[in-house]
C-alpha positions in Angstrom: 49.8 99.8 129.2 53.0 99.6 131.3 56.2 100.8 129.6 58.8 98.2 128.7 62.0 98.4 130.9 65.0 99.5 128.9 66.9 96.3 128.4 70.2 98.1 128.3 69.7 99.4 131.8 68.0 96.3 133.1 71.4 94.6 133.4 72.6 94.8 137.0 76.1 95.9 136.1 75.1 98.5 133.5 72.5 99.9 135.9 75.2 100.1 138.6 77.5 102.0 136.3 74.9 104.5 135.3 73.7 104.9 138.9 77.3 105.6 140.1 77.9 108.1 137.3 74.7 109.9 138.3 76.2 111.1 141.5 79.6 112.2 140.2 80.8 114.4 137.4 83.2 111.8 136.1 84.6 108.4 137.3 87.6 106.5 136.2 87.7 102.8 135.4 89.3 101.9 138.7 86.6 103.7 140.7 83.8 101.9 138.7 85.6 98.6 139.1 86.0 99.0 142.9 82.4 100.1 143.4 80.8 97.5 141.2 83.1 94.7 142.1 83.1 93.7 138.4 86.0 92.1 136.6 88.0 94.3 134.3 86.8 92.5 131.2 83.1 92.5 132.1 83.2 96.2 133.1 85.0 97.1 129.9 82.3 95.3 127.8 79.5 97.0 129.7 81.1 100.4 129.4 81.4 99.8 125.6 77.7 99.0 125.4 76.6 102.0 127.3 78.9 104.2 125.2 77.6 102.8 122.0 74.0 103.6 123.1 75.1 107.2 123.9 74.3 106.8 127.6 77.9 107.5 128.7 80.9 109.4 127.3 84.2 107.6 127.5 87.6 109.4 127.5 90.9 107.6 127.1 94.1 109.3 127.8 97.7 108.7 129.0 98.5 110.1 132.4 102.2 109.9 133.1 102.9 106.5 131.4 99.6 104.9 132.4 96.4 104.7 130.4 93.4 106.2 132.1 89.8 105.6 131.0 87.1 107.9 132.5 83.4 108.0 132.0 80.6 110.5 132.4 76.9 110.2 132.1 75.4 112.0 129.1 72.1 113.8 129.0 70.7 110.9 127.0 71.9 108.6 129.8 70.2 110.7 132.5 66.9 110.7 130.5 67.1 106.9 130.0 67.7 106.4 133.7 64.8 108.7 134.6 62.5 106.8 132.2 63.7 103.5 133.6 62.9 104.6 137.1 59.5 105.9 136.0 58.7 102.5 134.4 59.7 100.7 137.5 57.4 102.9 139.5 54.6 101.9 137.1 55.3 98.2 137.6 55.2 98.7 141.4 51.9 100.6 141.1 52.5 102.9 143.9 53.4 100.2 146.4 56.6 102.1 147.5 
């Protein structure tokens, strides 16, 4: 039986966020917004969902007089992404 794809990661924007965070230690909101081309509101909602699931860690701070939100992928998020990729490979049945 083929594993079910993680519905949290199956969203295009959430998958993009997690994939971007996989290649960096940490990314701020502006970086993620620029690279995903998402609106601020949509990006914020998706970050909240990933954070609630424990896939990413969110840190909010004030730098100078400006708020700064930065995100990093958690070990749980890395594992979820690895399982998602493995499930996709099962779906493809070795085609790639």
